[in-house]
C-alpha positions in Angstrom: -50.5 22.4 140.5 -48.1 21.1 137.9 -44.8 22.4 136.8 -44.6 24.6 133.7 -43.4 22.9 130.6 -39.7 23.2 129.8 -39.1 25.6 126.9 -37.7 24.2 123.7 -33.9 24.1 123.5 -34.0 24.7 119.7 -36.0 26.9 117.4 -39.5 26.0 116.1 -38.1 24.9 112.7 -35.3 22.7 114.1 -34.8 19.2 115.6 -31.8 17.6 117.2 -30.4 14.2 117.9 -27.4 13.3 120.1 -25.4 10.2 120.1 -23.0 9.5 123.0 -20.2 6.9 123.6 -19.2 6.3 120.0 -16.1 4.2 120.0 -13.9 6.4 117.7 -11.7 9.4 118.1 -13.4 12.8 117.8 -10.9 13.6 115.0 -12.2 10.7 112.8 -15.8 11.4 113.6 -15.4 15.1 112.7 -14.3 14.0 109.1 -17.8 12.5 108.6 -19.6 15.4 110.4 -17.9 17.8 108.0 -18.9 15.7 105.1 -22.7 16.1 105.8 -22.8 19.6 107.3 -24.9 22.0 105.3 -26.4 19.4 102.9 -30.0 18.4 102.4 -30.8 15.3 104.5 -31.5 12.9 101.6 -28.1 13.8 100.0 -26.4 13.4 103.4 -28.0 9.9 104.0 -26.8 8.8 100.5 -23.2 10.0 101.2 -23.2 8.1 104.6 -24.6 5.0 103.0 -21.8 4.8 100.5 -18.9 5.9 102.8 -16.1 3.5 103.5 -15.6 4.6 107.1 -16.6 2.2 109.8 -18.3 4.8 112.0 -20.5 6.0 109.0 -23.3 3.6 110.0 -23.6 5.1 113.5 -23.6 8.7 112.0 -26.4 7.6 109.7 -28.5 6.3 112.6 -28.1 9.6 114.4 -29.1 11.5 111.3 -32.1 9.3 110.8 -33.1 9.9 114.5 -32.9 13.6 114.0 -35.1 13.4 110.9 -37.6 11.2 112.8 -37.6 13.8 115.7 -38.3 16.6 113.2 -41.2 14.6 111.5 -42.8 13.1 114.6 -42.1 15.5 117.4 -42.1 18.9 115.6 -44.2 18.3 112.6 -41.6 19.5 110.1 -41.6 18.5 106.4 -38.8 16.0 105.7 -38.3 17.2 102.1 -37.2 20.6 103.2 -34.7 19.5 105.9 -31.1 20.3 105.8 -28.2 19.4 108.2 -27.7 22.8 109.8 -25.1 21.7 112.4 -23.2 18.5 113.0 -20.6 18.9 115.8 -18.4 16.5 117.6 -17.3 16.4 121.2 -15.0 14.4 123.4 -16.2 11.7 125.8 -14.3 9.5 128.1 -10.9 8.0 127.2 -10.0 4.5 128.4 -6.3 4.2 129.4 -4.7 0.8 128.6 -1.1 -0.2 128.3 1.3 -2.8 127.1 4.6 -3.8 128.6 7.5 -2.8 126.5 11.3 -3.6 126.4 13.6 -2.6 129.3 10.8 -2.3 131.9 9.0 0.5 130.1 5.3 0.8 129.6 3.6 1.6 126.2 0.5 3.8 126.8 -2.6 3.0 124.7 -5.5 5.4 124.9 -8.9 4.3 123.5 -11.0 7.5 123.0 -14.7 7.8 122.7 -16.6 10.7 121.1 -20.1 12.1 121.0 -22.0 13.5 118.0 -24.9 16.1 117.8 -26.9 16.7 114.6 -29.2 19.6 114.2 -31.6 19.6 111.2 -33.4 22.7 110.1 -36.4 23.2 107.8 -35.9 25.8 105.1 -38.4 26.7 102.5 -37.5 26.1 98.8 -36.3 29.0 96.8 -38.6 29.2 93.8 
């Protein structure tokens, strides 16, 4: 008597990777997510490799993880993958502060974000 297998959360031609606790604001991360959204994965990897943004390396790792999930876990063809969705969410915010003049307190917020990348296999149009 074993439990039934959990159903897949994504379609049969999709794979997903999620990255949590990225030390950047969701607004800055969304700029990179928008840059790769809808592109073929090899073009998206190239764009992230040559991006000047600090967080681009972590986004690239997440995309490579999604590609590896598609290839190894779901037997999808890497050459036909596109970045179907790339969306950003808020995570925790550390509150820090700094003493200011006349007894006041300067609030410093250090936001964290999370990134989800969904890759989808599409057949080439001949």
